[in-house]
C-alpha positions as CSV (number, residue, x, y, z in Angstrom):
1,M,167.6,82.4,115.1
2,W,165.0,85.0,114.2
3,F,162.5,83.3,116.4
4,M,165.0,83.3,119.3
5,S,165.6,87.1,119.0
6,F,162.3,87.8,120.6
7,W,162.9,85.9,123.8
8,V,162.3,87.6,127.1
9,A,162.8,86.6,130.7
10,H,159.2,85.7,131.4
11,M,158.5,83.2,128.7
12,D,156.7,79.9,128.9
13,K,158.6,76.7,128.2
14,W,156.7,75.9,124.9
15,T,158.2,78.9,123.2
16,I,161.7,77.6,124.0
17,V,160.8,74.0,123.0
18,S,159.3,75.1,119.7
19,A,162.3,77.2,118.8
20,G,164.6,74.3,119.7
21,F,162.5,72.0,117.6
22,V,162.5,74.3,114.5
23,Q,166.3,74.8,114.9
24,G,166.9,71.0,115.2
25,L,164.8,70.4,112.1
26,G,166.8,73.0,110.2
27,W,170.0,71.3,111.2
28,V,168.7,67.9,110.0
29,C,167.5,69.3,106.7
30,T,170.8,71.1,106.1
31,F,173.5,68.7,107.2
32,M,172.1,65.3,106.4
33,P,171.8,65.9,102.7
34,M,175.2,67.6,102.7
35,N,176.8,64.6,104.4
36,I,175.2,62.2,102.1
37,V,176.2,64.1,99.0
38,S,179.8,64.7,100.2
39,S,180.4,61.1,101.2
40,R,178.8,59.4,98.3
41,P,181.8,59.5,95.8
42,W,184.1,57.9,98.3
43,N,185.0,54.2,98.3
44,P,183.2,52.5,101.3
45,K,186.5,51.5,102.7
46,Y,187.5,55.2,103.1
47,R,184.2,56.6,104.2
48,P,185.0,56.8,108.0
49,D,188.2,58.8,107.1
50,A,186.2,61.0,104.7
51,A,183.5,61.6,107.3
52,S,186.0,62.8,109.8
53,I,187.7,65.1,107.3
54,I,184.3,66.5,106.3
55,N,183.3,67.2,109.9
56,L,186.7,68.8,110.6
57,V,186.3,71.1,107.6
58,R,182.7,71.9,108.7
59,N,183.8,72.7,112.2
60,I,186.7,74.9,111.1
61,G,184.4,76.7,108.6
62,G,181.8,77.2,111.3
63,S,184.4,78.7,113.6
64,F,185.7,81.0,110.9
65,G,182.1,82.1,110.1
66,I,181.3,82.8,113.8
67,S,184.6,84.7,114.2
68,C,183.8,86.9,111.2
69,H,180.3,87.6,112.4
70,H,181.5,88.5,115.9
71,Y,184.2,90.8,114.4
72,A,181.6,92.5,112.2
73,A,179.1,92.8,115.0
74,G,181.7,94.1,117.4
75,A,182.9,96.7,114.9
76,Q,179.3,97.8,114.4
77,Y,178.6,98.0,118.1
78,T,181.8,99.9,118.7
79,K,180.9,102.5,116.0
80,S,177.5,103.0,117.6
81,V,178.7,103.3,121.2
82,I,182.0,105.0,121.1
83,P,182.1,108.4,119.5
84,T,184.7,109.2,116.9
85,W,188.0,110.1,118.6
86,R,189.7,113.2,117.4
87,H,193.4,113.4,117.9
88,T,194.7,116.9,118.0
């Protein structure tokens, strides 16, 4: 994400490709071990159900995290753009 914050309109394609590669590698290094550790204690008969529940919780958690980030970023933006209103 930090690497993507320096993008401009006139970039070459290799900058975009390298950022996507690094981000994809980060996803693999984060979620593959997490999925392996979280599904290991389950009986093999129940692993498909467990995998679906784990992915559901991960998606809900990600949505919650994104919502919190957007709320905080929006509040910060609003404070910097809109002056303090004084009610008289």
